[in-house]
C-alpha positions in Angstrom: 118.2 171.8 93.5 121.0 169.9 95.2 122.3 166.7 93.7 121.1 164.4 96.6 117.5 165.8 96.4 117.5 165.1 92.6 118.6 161.5 93.1 116.0 161.0 95.8 113.2 162.4 93.5 114.3 160.1 90.7 114.3 157.1 93.0 110.8 158.0 94.3 109.5 158.4 90.8 110.9 155.0 89.8 109.4 153.3 92.9 105.9 155.0 92.3 105.8 156.6 95.7 104.7 160.1 96.6 107.7 162.4 96.8 108.8 163.4 100.2 108.1 167.0 99.6 104.4 166.1 99.0 104.0 165.1 102.6 106.0 168.1 103.8 103.7 170.5 102.0 100.5 169.0 103.5 100.9 170.8 106.8 98.2 170.8 109.4 94.8 169.2 108.8 92.2 171.5 107.3 89.6 170.8 110.0 89.1 168.9 113.2 86.5 166.1 113.1 84.0 166.0 116.0 82.2 163.1 117.5 79.1 163.5 115.2 81.2 163.5 112.0 83.1 160.4 113.2 79.8 158.7 113.9 78.4 159.6 110.4 81.6 158.3 108.9 81.2 155.1 110.9 77.6 154.6 109.8 78.6 155.2 106.2 81.5 152.8 106.4 79.3 150.1 108.1 76.6 150.5 105.5 79.0 150.2 102.5 81.5 147.7 104.0 79.7 144.5 102.8 79.6 146.0 99.3 83.3 146.9 99.4 84.3 143.6 101.0 82.0 141.5 98.9 84.7 140.6 96.4 87.2 139.7 99.2 84.5 137.7 100.9 83.7 135.8 97.7 87.4 135.1 97.1 87.8 133.8 100.6 84.7 131.7 100.3 85.9 130.2 97.0 89.3 129.5 98.7 87.5 127.8 101.5 85.4 125.7 99.2 88.5 124.7 97.2 90.2 123.7 100.4 87.2 121.6 101.5 87.1 119.9 98.1 90.9 119.1 98.4 90.5 117.8 101.9 87.5 115.6 100.8 89.5 114.2 97.9 92.5 113.5 100.2 90.2 111.8 102.7 88.7 109.7 99.9 92.2 108.7 98.7 93.2 107.9 102.3 90.1 105.8 102.7 91.0 103.8 99.6 94.6 103.3 100.7 93.4 102.1 104.1 90.9 99.7 102.5 93.8 98.3 100.4 96.0 97.9 103.5 93.2 96.3 105.5 92.5 93.8 102.7 96.3 93.0 102.5 96.4 92.5 106.3 93.3 90.4 106.2 94.8 88.2 103.4 98.0 87.8 105.4 96.0 86.9 108.6 94.1 84.2 106.6 97.5 82.8 105.3 98.9 82.9 108.8 95.8 81.1 110.1 96.2 78.5 107.4 99.8 77.9 108.3 98.8 77.6 111.9 96.2 75.0 111.0 98.9 73.1 109.0 101.3 73.1 111.9 98.5 72.0 114.2 97.7 69.1 111.9 101.4 68.1 111.9 101.4 68.1 115.7 98.3 65.9 115.7 100.0 63.5 113.3 103.1 63.4 115.5 100.9 62.9 118.6 99.2 59.9 116.8 102.6 58.4 116.0 103.6 58.7 119.7 100.4 57.1 120.8 101.0 54.2 118.4 104.6 53.8 119.6 103.3 53.8 123.2 100.9 51.0 122.4 103.7 49.0 120.7 106.1 49.5 123.7 103.3 48.5 126.0 102.7 45.3 124.0 106.4 44.5 123.9 106.6 45.1 127.7 103.8 42.7 128.3 105.2 40.2 125.9 108.6 40.4 127.6 107.1 40.2 131.0 105.0 37.1 130.1 108.1 35.5 128.4 110.4 36.1 131.5 107.6 34.8 133.8 107.3 31.6 131.6 111.0 31.2 131.5 111.3 31.6 135.2 108.5 29.1 135.7 110.1 26.6 133.4 113.5 27.0 135.1 111.9 26.5 138.4 110.0 23.4 137.2 113.0 21.8 135.5 115.4 22.8 138.3 113.3 21.1 141.1 112.7 17.8 139.3 
């Protein structure tokens, strides 16, 4: 046996694969399968397929159930986080509304002060007008006599 073939056989033995000469010795198929034989094989495979695939299907169903459970848990966590955020936003909006009302009250107070000052200026204007009128009247009376 040549050296290269020996190394190849050792490698194939280590890798747990069929040796290359195994496939070379198989040769031609022993018989040709006809339409009836293929149909019988198809019926046999279809009848036993659920049994063979049962374990795979159960594993897949378990995986799907686990994924659904994880998604539901994540949605629950997300809902809780959203509730906390909504409550925080609501609290901030209440605080903002309170500050707005405080500023509105200050503006009303300033408006009241301006109205009071307007009344005072109006009184002073009337007083000054009456005073100047009296003074002009007195000057006219004492100036003519």
